[in-house]
Each structure stands twice: as structure tokens, then as C-alpha cells.
C-alpha positions as CSV (number, residue, x, y, z in Angstrom):
1,X,-13.0,249.9,-21.9
2,X,-10.0,248.3,-23.7
3,X,-10.0,245.3,-21.3
4,X,-13.7,244.7,-21.9
5,X,-13.3,245.0,-25.6
6,X,-10.3,242.6,-25.7
7,X,-12.0,240.1,-23.4
8,X,-15.2,240.2,-25.5
9,X,-13.3,239.6,-28.7
10,X,-11.3,236.8,-27.1
11,X,-14.5,235.2,-25.8
12,X,-16.2,235.5,-29.2
13,X,-13.2,234.0,-30.9
14,X,-13.1,231.1,-28.4
15,X,-16.8,230.4,-29.0
16,X,-16.1,230.5,-32.8
17,X,-13.2,228.1,-32.4
18,X,-15.2,225.7,-30.3
19,X,-18.1,225.7,-32.7
20,X,-15.7,225.2,-35.6
21,X,-14.3,222.1,-33.9
22,X,-17.8,220.9,-33.2
23,X,-18.8,221.2,-36.9
24,X,-15.6,220.0,-38.4
25,X,-14.9,217.1,-36.1
26,X,-18.5,215.7,-36.1
27,X,-18.6,212.0,-37.0
28,X,-20.2,212.5,-40.4
29,X,-17.9,215.4,-41.4
30,X,-14.4,214.2,-41.1
31,X,-13.0,216.2,-44.1
32,X,-11.8,219.7,-43.4
33,X,-13.1,221.1,-46.7
34,X,-16.2,218.9,-47.1
35,X,-19.2,221.2,-47.4
36,X,-17.2,224.3,-46.5
37,X,-19.8,226.7,-47.7
38,X,-22.5,225.1,-45.5
39,X,-20.1,225.3,-42.5
40,X,-19.3,229.0,-43.2
41,X,-23.0,229.8,-43.5
42,X,-23.4,228.4,-40.0
43,X,-20.2,229.7,-38.4
44,X,-20.0,233.3,-39.6
45,X,-23.4,234.4,-38.2
46,X,-22.6,232.6,-35.0
47,X,-19.4,234.6,-34.7
48,X,-21.2,237.8,-35.4
49,X,-23.9,237.0,-32.9
50,X,-21.5,236.0,-30.1
51,X,-19.4,239.2,-30.7
52,X,-22.5,241.4,-30.7
53,X,-23.8,239.9,-27.5
54,X,-20.5,240.3,-25.6
55,X,-19.9,243.7,-27.0
56,X,-23.3,245.2,-26.1
57,X,-23.6,243.5,-22.7
58,X,-20.1,243.7,-21.4
59,X,-18.5,246.7,-23.1
60,X,-21.3,249.3,-23.1
């Protein structure tokens, strides 16, 4: 169970990191702190959803 939990957390974090790069490095959003609130509104539910999917399908 520990391996599945750690792997699901790592996978969710990697998805979050990838989506963060996609949002922050988009051509129209070159600044790191430009519209940070809008980016967090998009990224935090994505992280929660990805963690929930991997936890419920791979851990339990």
C-alpha cells in the first residue's frame, strides 16, 4: 500500500508540474507572477483531481 500511495503522489505531482509549465510558459504568459491567482484557480483543482483519481483507482 505504501508503494501505491507514494507512486500516486509522485504521479499527481508530476502532472501538476507539467500543467504548471504549460500554463506559465505559454507564449502569452511569459511572466512568472502574471495573473497568479488565475493560474492557481486552474492548477489547484487539477492537482486535487489528479491525486484523487490515482488514489482511488490505484491505491484502493
